[in-house]
N, C-alpha and C positions, 0 to 999 in steps of 0.2 A: 533593460537589464534582465538577464535570464540566469537562472541557477544551473540548469543542466546537470543535476546530480544523479538522475536516474536514467537519462537517455542523453546521448551525445548531441542530438540535433533537435530535440523537441521537449516540451514540458511533459511531466508525468501525467498530468490531467489537463489536456488541451482545452476541454470545455469548462474547466474550473468547477466541476460538479461538487468536488469535495469542499472547495472554497465557499460553496453556497452556505455551508454551515455558519459562516461568519455573518452572512446577510440575514439568516434566520434569527440571529440574536439582536438584530436592530429593532428599534421601535417601529411599530406600524408596518412591519414587513408583510406583504400580501402575496408574495410569489409562491411557487410550488415548493413543497418540502423536498429535501434530498431523498432520492430513491436509489439506493445502491444497485438495484436490479438493472439500472441503465448502463452500468459500467462493469458488472460482474458477468462471468460466463453463465450460460443458461443452466448448467448442471452444478452451480455453486452449492445448492442445498445438499445434493447427494455427496459431493466431495467433502463438505463440512461434516456431515453426519458419519460417513464411512471412514474418514481418515482422522477423526477427532481433532479437526482444525481449531475449533473454538478454544480448546485447552491451550494450544500453542499460542494462539493470537491473544488470549487473555494474559499470558505471561509476557508477551511483547508490549501489551498496552498498559499494564499496571494500573487498571481502573480509569484510564484516560480514554473517553469515547472516541476522540479524534484519532489517537494512535491506533485504536482498534480498527477503525474504518480504513485508515491508510494501509495498515498491515494486511487486512483482509483483501483489499483491492490488489495490492502488490503480489501477495502469495498466489492469488487466483488468476492474475493476468500474466501468464507465463511468457518469458522471452524464449525465442527459438534460435537466436543467433549466438553461438559461443563467444564471439567477440563482444557482443553487448553484455553478456553475462560477466565476462572478465572485467569490463568497464566498471560494473557495480562492485565486483569483488575487490578491485584495487581501492575504490573509495572506502569500502568497509574496513580494509586493512588500515587505512589512515585513521578511520574513526576509532578503531581499537587502540592505536598508538597515541591518539590525541583526544581521548574521550572528554576531558574537561573542556577543551577548546570547542569541540563540536557542541557540547551541551550549552556553552555560553552563547554560541551563534544562534542556537535554537531559542534560548531565552530572549535574546534580542528581538528575534522575529515575533515571538509571542508578545513581548512588551509593546512593540510597535503596533501590532494589530489591536491589542487591547486598548491602547491609548487613543488610537484613531476612532475606535468604537465609542469611547467616552465623549468625543467631540462631534459625534454624529448629529447632523442638523435635525431638528424636529419638523413635523409636518407643517407647522405654522411659520417656519423661517426659511422659506425657499426663495426669497428675494435675492437679486444679484449682490446687493450689499452684504446680506447675511452669509451667502455662499462664499463671497470673497473673504470675509473675516474668518470664517471657519477654515477655509483652505489655507490661509496664511498661518493660522495657529497649528494646523496639522502638519504643514510642510516644515515649519520650524522644529516640530517634534521629530519628524522624519530625518531632518538634517542631523539631529543629535544621535539618532540611531545609526545612520549611515556613517557618521564619524566613528562610532564604536566598532562597526564592521571594518572600516578602513584601518583602524588601529590594530585589530586582530590580524588583518591581512599583512600589515607591516611587520608585526612582531612574530608571527608564527608560520608564514608561508614557507619558510625553509624547512619546516618539520613535516610538511606534507609532500608526498611524491606522486599521488595519483593524478591522472589527466583531469578528472573532474574538479578536484580542489585547486589544482594549478590554474585552471582556466577561471574558476570563480575568483580566486585571489587576484589574478592578473587583471580581471575586469574591474574589481573594486579599486585597485591601485591606479589603473589607467584612467578610469572614468571619474572617480571621486578624488580628484587632485585638490591640493590646497587652494589653487586658483578657482576651482569650481565652487568650493565652499565659500570662499570670499565673495565671489560674484553672486551666488544665490542668496547669501545673507544680506548683501547690499540691496538686491532687488526686493526681498521680502520686507526690508525696512522701508523702502520707498512705497510699497503697496499698502502700508498702514496709513498713508496720506495724512501724516501729522499736520501738514500745512494746507490741507484742503485738497479738493479734486478739481482739476482743470479739464473741462469738457468743451468740445466744439460741436456745432450742429448747423444744419441748413434749414431754411424755411421752405415749405411747399405751399400748395393752395390752402387758403384759409389760415395762413400763418401757423400752420402746424409743423412741429419739429420733425426733422428726418436726418438720416446719416449722422447719428450721434457717434462721437469718437472720443476716447480718452486720450489726452495730450500730456506730453512730458512737461512737468512744472517748469516755470521760468527759472533760469539759473540766476543766482545772485552774483552779479558781476562787479560789485563794489570792491573797493580796496579792502585788504584783509582786516584792518582795525575796525572798519565800519561794519563788517559782517557780524561783529559781536552784538550789534543792535538788531531789533526785529526787522525782518524784511517784508515789506508790503508791496507786492507787484502793482504796477499802474493799471488802471482800468476802472470801469464803473462798478459801483457796489450798491446793494440795497439791503435793508434789514427787515426781518419779519417781526411782527408783534408777537410777544410771548404766547398770546392766546389765539393766534391765527393758525388753527389746526388745518384748515383747508390749504393754506399756503404751504405749510410744512409738508403736507402729503404731496402736493404738486412738486415741491422742490425735491423730495425724496424720489418721486417717480423720475424726474429728470436725471438725478444722480444715478439711479438704477439703469437708465437707458445707456448712460456712458460707461458704466461698469460691467455691462452684460457680457461683452466679448472677453474681457480679461478675467472675469469671474469664471466663465466656462472653461477658459484655457487653464486656469489654476486648478479647477476641479478635475480636469482630465489629468493634470500632472499628479494630483493626489491619487487618483485611481491607478495610474501607471506604477507609482512607487508602492502603493498598497498591494497591487498585484504581484510585484516582485517579492514583498515580504510574505504574502500568502503562499506563493509557490515555494519560496525558500523553506517556510515552515513545513509545508506538505512533504517536500522531498526529503528534508532532514528527518521528518517524523519516522520514515521507514527505517533509517539507520539508528535512530534512538530506540525504536522497537527491537531491532536486531541486537543492540547492546544490552537491552534489558533481558532478552531471552538468553543471550550468551552468558550473562552473569548468573542467571538462575541455574542453567545446566552445569556450568563449571563449579558452582558452589556445591552442587550435589555430587561432584566428583566424576561427572560424565565427560567423555572426550568430545570435542567438536573439531571440525576441519573445514577449510575452504575446498570445495570439490573441483574436479576437473571436468569441464563440459566438452563433449565430443560432438561433432556434427552428426545429424541423423543419417543412419546407414552405416556408421562406423562399427556398430555391433558390440561395442565394449560395455560390459557391466562388471565392475570390480569394486569391492569394498571390504573394509576391515572394521570390526566392532560396530556394525550398523545396528542401531536400536531405535525404539519408538519413543520420541521425546514426550508425546502426550501421556504415555504410561509412566515415564519417569516423573513428570511433573505431578501427575495424579497421586502417585504412591509416595513421592518425596524421598526417593532413594534410587540408587543405581539399579539398572536392569540388565539382563543378559543380552549381549550383542551377537551378531552373526557375521561370518566371513564368506566371501565368494570371489572367484576370479574366473571370468568367462569372456570369450570373444566370439563374435558372429552368432550369438544366440538371440533368437527373436521370440522364443516361447519358453516360459518357465512354468512347470507343473509341480505344485507342492502338495504332497500327500503325507499321510502318517497319523500318528496317535491323536486322539481327541485331547484338547487342552494342552497340546504340545508346543504351542507358540506359532502356529501357521498363520492365523489371522493377524497376530501381532507383527509378525515378520512382513506380511503384505502391507499392513498399515505403515510400518517403518519405511518400506520401499516407496510407497506412494508419497509420503511426506518428504522423503529425501529428494524425490524427483521434483516436487513443487518448490522446495527450498532452493535446490540447485538452479531451477529456471527462474526463480525470483532474484537471483544474484546474491544470495546470502550463504551463510555457512550451513553445514549439514551435520546431523547428529550421528557422527561416526568418527573413527580414527582416520579413515581415508575413504574417498568415494569418487569413482569415475563412472560417468554414464553419458548417454547421448542426450542432446536437447531435442525433445520430441514435440510434435505439433499438437499439443493438447493432451491432458490426462483425463481419463474417464474411469468411473467405478461402477460395477454392477454387483452389488452385494445382496445376499438373501435378506428378506424382510420378515419380521415376525407377523403373525396373523393379525389383521386389523379389522375390528368389527365395522369400521366405517367404509371398508372396501366395497365398491359397487360390483366387482367381479371377483373371481376366484384367485387364489395365490398364483397359480400357473399363468393365468391370463395377465396378471399384474407383472410378473417377471418378463413375459414376452413383450408387453407394452413398453417397459423401460428399455429393453434391448432394442426395440424398434426405434425409439427416440434417439438412442445413441447412434444407430446405423444411419439415421437420417442426417446427422450432423458431423459424424466423424470424418477425418481426413487421413490420407496416407501419412505415414510416419507418426501417427498418434500412439498413445500408450493406454491399454485397457487393463484394469485389474478386476478379476472375477473372484468372488468369495462365496463358495458353496452355491453357485448359480445352477439353475435348472435341476435342483434336487427336490422340487415339490411335486414331481411326477415319478413314475417308476424308473428303475435303474436303466433299463434298456432304452426307453424313450429319451430320458435325460442325457444319456451318453451320446446318443445319435445327434441330438440338437447341439450339444456342446461341441461335438466333433465338426459338424458342418459350419457352425458359426466361427469356430477357431480357424478352420481351414480358409474360410473366406477372408477373415481379417488378415491372416498372414500373407495371403496372395496380394493384398493391397499395401503391404509394407507396414502394417500395424503391429506393434509389439504387444505381447500378451503375457500376463502373469495370472495363473489360475490355481487357486486353492480349491481342492475338490475331494469328495469322498466317492465320486463316480469312478469306480475301479475299472470298468470296461472302457470308459473314455480314456483314462490315463494309460491303461495297458495297451490299448490299440495304438496310441501315439508312440509308445515305447517300442512296440514290436515292429513298427514301420521304420524305426531307426532314422527319424527325421534329423538331418544334420543341424538344424537350427534349434532343436529342442534340448532343454536341460531339465533334469528331474531332481527335485529336492525332497528330502524325507525328514519329518519331525522325529527326532530321536526319542527312543524309549528304552530305559535300562531294563535289565532282566527282572529287577524287583518291581517294575511298574512305574518307577519315578520318572519324571520328565526333566531333562536339563534345559529345555526351551531353546535348543540349538537345532539348526537344520544342516543336513549333510547331503552330498550328492549320492543318490541311491535310486534303484528301480522302485516303482510304486508297489505298495503292499495292498493285498486284498482286504485286510482287516484294519479297522481304525481303533482296535482294542476297546470296544465297548464293554468287554467283560471287566475291564479295570473299573469303569464307572459302576457297573453292577455290583462288583465286589465291595467298592467303597461305600455304596449306599446300603446294600442289603446286609453286608457283614456287620456294618455299624449298627444297623437296625436290630440284627439278631443279638449282638452283644448287649444292647440296651434292654431287649426283652428278657434275656437270661439274667441280667442283673436285677431286674424288677422281680423275677420269680424267686431269686435267692433272698431278696429282701422280704 
């Protein structure tokens, strides 16, 4: 059984790395701990820091570590096929319409996994008899959980329209039939061996037993009135003395030899059904996280939408009311959004006033791209963009006393790491990059790197104060370039909106000077008057 709620043809986590968290909670677990680095992209730390991802993921998780891990993996493991993105979006639409049902399915998966963990065998109960007993108990519990899933499929399948949920409910109804439950409950009852265990064996050299096999118990063929009396199959019997411990151990060993194969088969059945519940929980966790974030943003009055994913090379970037969800969540109120409609643009250069919203806009664009390619909604009224082959960020870093080299060398080192791993059709966001050297040198480096990326089909968004770099691109009238300017009103206030405009040479540093020193002068004069 497969859930297939995040991919049409494969599990979300084929290696079950996230499911390893369950194993870590078991007694005497000695395996390696889960390391998310195994399944996250190499630049996940930079993306998380530069785009404020942890704020968004915290809102999705609501203090649940498992939801946090699933959300982080899903957000950073971008889909590149628009059809695969639409597959998830359809499922999320169903989740929005039927949130209570989806939460109930998730709770059933959680309960099944938790109950299985309670019945986990200890280090000292690994005998076939103990394994068989434990497997029967767990399977009976799983049957109850599967019946609840089947009941949900019967009652609510008509309210879901996505391909993913249609297939899941069809699988539950087709495979978990009434006949299946009747048969499995009958077999589990037999495996309790209320009337004893019938085992056959052969003798080899030295009269040692071999080829042990569990046999079907003798059927009671008596007439039905006689079946009310105890049934004693014919054969030789013997009895052990109550204090014959050696004999009891020998008999238990014979019993285990016969039960070994069926115990292993039942244990594998437990693992199979457990794997289904673990994957169902993992894949639903992504949508539960999306619902959590959706509720938080809409409660703050912010718009959200399901974006339109275009194939790479389409050149479309269009949005209305695009805002930074991490800023909204941090401030607890609505923030200013931006609008844009562009086609066949592969380079965005953003200039303008300090504290005018340039970095916030860049972060909102990067987050929207990741959310789109995760198959979830976007923090905007409308959003259309290409599905790109990877998102990369190159942001300026504050001076770090632990740095082994200078700030300029550190910037070039990070850029080199990106170049070594980037692919055509990727998306790179630069924020104040190459500003740690002089204007002329920084502009030249920025121009060469940008030109090389564009030649390879990489899309670039560049927030910069390097006027010579921005003006040079503008004067060349590159057909794929789009210039955005952070607005500044005549009185110096910032509306935090970006408009299409040519780059300006000033970043209005005098505004900061006036705000700082005018305020300082007023404070000084007030003290003199006092």
